[in-house]
C-alpha positions as CSV (number, residue, x, y, z in Angstrom):
1,M,-29.2,52.7,-81.4
2,Y,-26.7,54.9,-83.1
3,K,-24.1,54.5,-80.2
4,S,-24.4,50.8,-80.3
5,I,-23.9,50.7,-84.1
6,V,-20.8,53.0,-83.7
7,K,-19.5,50.6,-80.9
8,L,-20.0,47.8,-83.0
9,T,-18.3,49.1,-86.0
10,L,-15.4,50.0,-83.9
11,L,-15.0,46.7,-82.4
12,I,-15.4,45.1,-85.8
13,S,-12.5,47.1,-87.2
14,F,-10.3,46.6,-84.3
15,V,-10.7,42.9,-84.6
16,A,-9.9,43.1,-88.5
17,S,-7.0,45.3,-88.0
18,S,-5.4,42.9,-85.7
19,Y,-5.5,40.2,-88.2
20,A,-4.0,42.5,-90.7
21,N,-0.5,42.0,-89.4
22,A,0.2,38.8,-91.3
23,S,3.6,37.6,-91.8
24,P,4.9,37.8,-95.4
25,I,6.4,34.2,-95.0
26,G,2.9,32.3,-95.4
27,P,2.2,33.6,-99.1
28,L,5.9,33.3,-100.0
29,E,5.9,29.5,-98.8
30,R,2.6,28.9,-100.7
31,E,4.0,30.3,-103.8
32,R,7.2,28.4,-103.5
33,A,5.2,25.1,-102.8
34,R,3.2,26.0,-106.0
35,T,6.4,26.4,-108.3
36,L,8.1,23.1,-106.9
37,N,4.9,21.2,-107.5
38,L,5.1,22.6,-111.1
39,I,8.7,21.4,-111.2
40,L,7.9,17.9,-110.2
41,D,4.7,17.7,-112.3
42,K,4.9,14.7,-114.9
43,T,1.6,15.5,-116.7
44,I,2.5,18.5,-118.6
45,S,4.8,19.1,-121.4
46,I,8.1,20.6,-121.2
47,A,7.2,23.5,-123.1
48,E,4.2,24.3,-120.9
49,R,6.1,23.8,-117.9
50,K,8.8,26.4,-118.9
51,K,6.0,28.8,-119.8
52,K,4.2,28.4,-116.4
53,L,7.6,28.4,-114.4
54,E,8.7,31.6,-115.8
55,K,5.3,33.4,-114.7
56,L,5.7,31.7,-111.3
57,K,9.3,32.6,-110.9
58,M,8.4,36.3,-111.4
59,K,5.7,36.2,-109.0
60,L,7.8,34.3,-106.4
61,L,10.7,36.8,-107.0
62,D,8.3,39.7,-106.3
63,L,7.3,37.7,-103.0
64,E,10.8,37.3,-101.9
65,R,11.6,40.9,-102.4
66,M,8.4,42.0,-100.5
67,T,9.6,39.8,-97.4
68,I,13.2,40.9,-97.6
69,N,12.4,44.3,-97.5
70,N,9.7,44.1,-95.0
71,K,10.6,46.3,-92.1
72,Q,8.1,44.7,-89.6
73,I,9.4,41.1,-90.1
74,N,12.1,41.7,-87.4
75,K,9.5,42.7,-84.6
76,N,8.2,39.7,-82.9
77,P,8.8,37.1,-85.3
78,D,7.1,33.9,-85.3
79,T,8.4,30.2,-85.4
80,H,7.8,30.0,-89.3
81,T,9.6,33.2,-90.0
82,I,12.7,32.2,-87.7
83,R,12.8,29.0,-89.5
84,A,12.4,30.6,-92.9
85,F,15.5,32.7,-92.3
86,E,17.5,30.0,-91.0
87,D,17.0,28.1,-94.2
88,F,17.5,31.1,-96.4
89,D,18.6,29.5,-99.5
90,L,15.5,27.3,-99.8
91,T,13.3,29.9,-98.8
92,F,14.4,32.6,-101.1
93,L,15.0,30.3,-104.0
94,V,14.6,32.5,-106.9
95,H,17.4,34.9,-105.5
96,N,19.6,31.8,-104.8
97,S,19.3,30.5,-108.4
98,F,20.1,34.1,-109.6
99,E,23.3,34.2,-107.5
100,K,24.5,30.8,-108.5
101,N,23.4,31.5,-112.1
102,K,21.7,28.1,-112.4
103,P,18.1,27.1,-113.3
104,L,15.5,27.2,-110.3
105,S,14.9,23.5,-110.4
106,V,18.6,22.5,-110.3
107,T,19.2,24.9,-107.5
108,W,16.4,23.2,-105.5
109,F,17.6,19.8,-106.5
110,E,21.2,20.3,-105.4
111,K,19.8,21.7,-102.1
112,M,18.0,18.6,-101.6
113,G,21.1,16.5,-102.4
114,L,20.1,15.3,-105.9
115,T,22.9,16.1,-108.2
116,T,23.4,14.4,-111.5
117,D,26.4,12.6,-110.2
118,N,24.6,11.3,-107.2
119,I,21.8,10.0,-109.6
120,M,24.2,8.6,-112.1
121,N,26.3,6.7,-109.3
122,T,23.1,4.9,-107.6
123,R,22.4,1.2,-108.3
124,V,19.2,-0.3,-109.3
125,S,18.6,-3.4,-107.4
126,R,15.6,-5.6,-106.9
127,R,14.2,-6.7,-103.5
């Protein structure tokens, strides 16, 4: 009985440790999505958005640093990791906005092609 419990415990710990090698890209992408949802949310006030955005920006910055400094990320990267580093400016949005000295939302809108000039030059038409 004792040997079977030890074997079962070792098996469970081996299986659990194999799942512990998760990519840091997943949490980074989820937090970035939460931040973008907050930016696009029309139901909250500007002051409330600004307050929440500062908290999320600091959390996102920490996740970006953890991802950039992760030594294991180069070893056998999955497709999400490769795609994230191919689109570096959008993946590491906080770092990009600090480098450009622009707000996070402006950096994201510009990367999506939505600048003030583009919006102002659009025509309103009816169909």
